[in-house]
Structure formats: C-alpha cells, structure tokens
C-alpha positions in Angstrom: 8.2 -76.4 232.6 9.7 -72.8 232.3 13.5 -72.9 232.2 16.1 -70.3 232.4 17.5 -69.7 228.9 20.7 -68.5 228.9 22.1 -66.1 225.8 25.9 -67.4 225.1 28.4 -64.1 225.8 31.1 -63.6 224.0 34.3 -65.1 226.2 37.2 -63.1 228.1 39.7 -64.1 230.6 38.7 -66.3 233.2 39.9 -64.3 236.0 37.4 -61.4 235.3 34.4 -61.1 237.2 32.3 -59.6 234.1 32.7 -61.4 231.0 31.4 -60.6 228.1 28.9 -58.3 226.8 26.2 -56.7 228.8 22.8 -58.6 229.1 20.1 -57.3 227.1 17.7 -56.4 229.4 14.0 -55.6 228.3 13.2 -52.8 230.0 14.3 -50.5 233.1 15.5 -53.2 235.1 18.0 -52.5 238.6 19.9 -54.7 241.5 18.7 -54.3 244.8 20.1 -55.8 248.2 16.8 -57.9 249.1 15.4 -57.5 252.6 12.8 -59.9 254.6 10.5 -56.8 255.1 9.7 -56.0 251.5 11.1 -59.2 249.6 10.5 -62.3 251.3 6.9 -62.8 250.4 7.8 -62.8 246.3 11.1 -64.8 246.9 8.8 -67.3 248.3 6.8 -67.1 245.5 9.8 -68.0 243.4 11.2 -70.9 245.5 7.6 -72.5 245.4 7.1 -72.4 241.9 10.3 -73.7 241.7 9.8 -76.6 243.8 6.3 -77.4 242.2 7.3 -77.0 238.3 11.3 -78.3 238.2 14.1 -80.0 239.7 15.9 -76.6 240.6 15.3 -77.6 244.1 15.4 -80.7 245.4 12.3 -80.0 247.7 8.8 -81.8 247.5 6.1 -79.3 249.4 5.9 -75.7 249.0 7.8 -73.8 252.1 5.6 -72.1 254.4 5.5 -67.7 254.7 7.4 -68.5 258.2 10.3 -70.5 256.6 11.3 -66.6 255.6 12.1 -66.1 259.1 14.5 -68.3 259.5 15.8 -68.3 255.7 16.6 -64.6 256.2 18.4 -64.7 259.5 20.8 -67.3 258.2 21.6 -65.1 255.6 22.1 -62.2 257.9 23.9 -64.1 260.5 26.4 -65.4 258.1 26.9 -62.2 256.0 25.1 -63.6 253.0 24.3 -61.0 250.5 20.9 -61.7 248.7 20.5 -59.9 245.5 17.4 -59.0 243.2 16.5 -57.6 240.3 13.4 -55.2 240.2 11.7 -53.7 237.3 10.4 -50.4 237.3 7.3 -51.0 239.3 9.6 -52.7 242.3 8.2 -55.9 241.3 11.3 -58.9 242.2 11.6 -60.8 239.0 14.5 -62.9 240.3 17.0 -63.3 242.9 20.9 -64.9 243.6 22.7 -66.0 247.1 25.2 -68.4 248.4 25.6 -69.3 252.1 28.2 -71.4 253.7 29.5 -74.4 251.6 30.4 -76.7 254.6 30.2 -76.3 258.3 33.7 -76.9 259.2 36.0 -73.9 259.8 38.5 -74.7 256.8 35.5 -74.2 254.3 35.1 -70.5 255.1 36.3 -69.2 251.8 34.2 -71.2 250.0 30.1 -70.3 249.5 27.4 -72.5 247.4 25.4 -70.1 245.6 22.0 -70.2 244.0 20.1 -68.3 241.3 16.4 -68.4 240.5 13.8 -66.3 238.0 10.8 -65.9 238.1 8.8 -68.0 235.6 7.4 -65.1 233.9 10.6 -63.6 233.8 13.3 -66.3 232.4 15.1 -65.7 228.8 15.8 -61.8 229.8 19.3 -62.4 230.8 18.3 -61.8 234.5 20.2 -65.0 235.5 23.2 -64.0 233.6 23.0 -60.1 235.7 22.2 -62.0 239.0 25.6 -64.1 238.4 27.5 -61.2 237.8 26.3 -59.3 240.7 26.9 -62.4 243.0 30.4 -62.9 241.4 31.3 -59.4 242.6 30.0 -59.4 245.8 31.8 -62.7 246.2 34.8 -60.9 245.4 34.0 -58.3 247.7 34.0 -60.4 250.7 36.7 -62.5 250.1 35.3 -65.3 248.9 37.7 -67.7 246.8 35.3 -70.2 245.7 31.7 -70.3 244.2 30.2 -73.9 244.1 27.0 -74.5 242.4 25.1 -77.8 242.6 22.9 -78.1 239.7 20.4 -80.5 238.3 22.6 -82.4 235.4 19.2 -81.9 233.2 19.3 -78.3 233.5 21.7 -77.5 230.2 20.8 -73.5 230.2 22.3 -73.1 234.0 25.2 -75.3 232.9 25.6 -73.0 229.9 25.5 -69.9 231.7 27.7 -71.1 234.6 30.5 -72.2 232.1 30.5 -68.8 229.8 31.1 -67.4 233.4 34.3 -69.4 233.4 32.6 -72.2 235.8 34.6 -75.5 235.5 32.9 -79.0 236.5 33.9 -80.4 239.4 32.1 -84.1 239.3 28.5 -85.2 239.3 26.8 -87.1 242.0 25.1 -89.9 240.1 21.1 -90.3 241.5 21.6 -88.0 244.2 18.2 -87.1 244.4 15.0 -88.8 243.7 11.8 -86.3 242.3 8.9 -86.6 239.7 9.2 -90.2 239.8 12.8 -90.1 238.9 16.5 -90.3 239.8 17.9 -87.1 239.5 22.1 -86.9 238.9 23.3 -83.3 240.8 26.2 -81.6 239.0 28.9 -79.4 241.0 30.2 -76.4 239.2 33.0 -74.5 240.6 34.7 -70.7 239.9 38.2 -70.0 241.7 38.5 -66.6 242.7 41.5 -64.5 243.3 40.1 -63.5 246.5 41.0 -63.2 249.5 44.6 -61.1 249.2 45.5 -62.8 252.6 44.3 -66.1 253.7 44.8 -67.3 257.3 44.1 -70.2 259.5 41.7 -69.3 262.4 
C-alpha cells in the first residue's frame, strides 16, 4: 500500500503559515485551482485508489464519475478551495480541500480538510506543499480552525500535520471498520489568528 512520506521540516513559530524550508520538489510543479471540467476525472482516480488500497477514506466502494458533479457543486456553494499540484505536463499529482466541519451556524469559522496525493507521486513533498497552500487559503478566507480527521495508523500524515503546528485534539476509538478491522480516527487541529473581527449571525 502506498503511503504519503512526510519530510521533517525545520520548526518555526506556530503562528506562521509557512513552517520550515520549502519542500524539495522533483521537477517542475505548480499550484492550481482545480475545476470540475479539467480535474474531476483525476481527482476521482485519486479518491478511488485511496478507497481501494488505504484507510485514508473510510469508504468501501469506488465512487462513480457522476459523484464529482455534486462534490464540486458543494465546494463552489460553500466557497471552499480545491487546490491541486500539477506537473509540467498538466497532470494532477495531488489535491487538497476543506469543507464544513459541522452544519450548525456557530461552527462557521471551523473547517475540516483533507489532502490526497496520487500513489505514483508520494514521497515528493507534495503533501507538505498542499498543506502549506491550504493553510494560506484558509487564512485568506477568514477561517479560524482547521481540523483534520486522520486514521490513527497513518503516522506520516500525523507527522506532517504536527510539523505545521497542528495538535492532537482527540481520538475516536474504533470509529470505523474496514479491511476486517476496527479503525481509530485521530483529530488534529490548528487554530489560526483569523478572522480579525468574528461575529454572531
């Protein structure tokens, strides 16, 4: 099973969006805003590979192509970013996004995020690049708390989040069942300085 390999960066102040040295990327890569027309198929492939081979998604069956219509519509309606990394040929190697943490109005400044890297491109620093970009996007949109639900066995993802100032908020024991065993789900959060002027409504 392919897993994200996280390089250990140099620590800096927890309030900084960009922590440590820039990742060492192999070859020309660039950040893009993903669109349904251009990236839905590639994102679906990444989703379905993760479903079939890992505990990154607590899902059993491959998602059909039509599921991406609703997925992108939800992102657009909520003003949620879908950030990708492409190579020089325009191939999507990984993506990151966030969405509603809980539907109640008072949770409006909190989001739950996810990062997925294609199996062929793990270990290249893409997870770090995507998390860095996602934090910057969250700050620009006035998000206060980023929450990641991570399978507790995924030590690479946990290490990556810790290097970016995320702290362990708790673990739900035996929250999922996949591949014939119970799975623990660990929650990691990072509190941002934004928004400048939070309000009720």
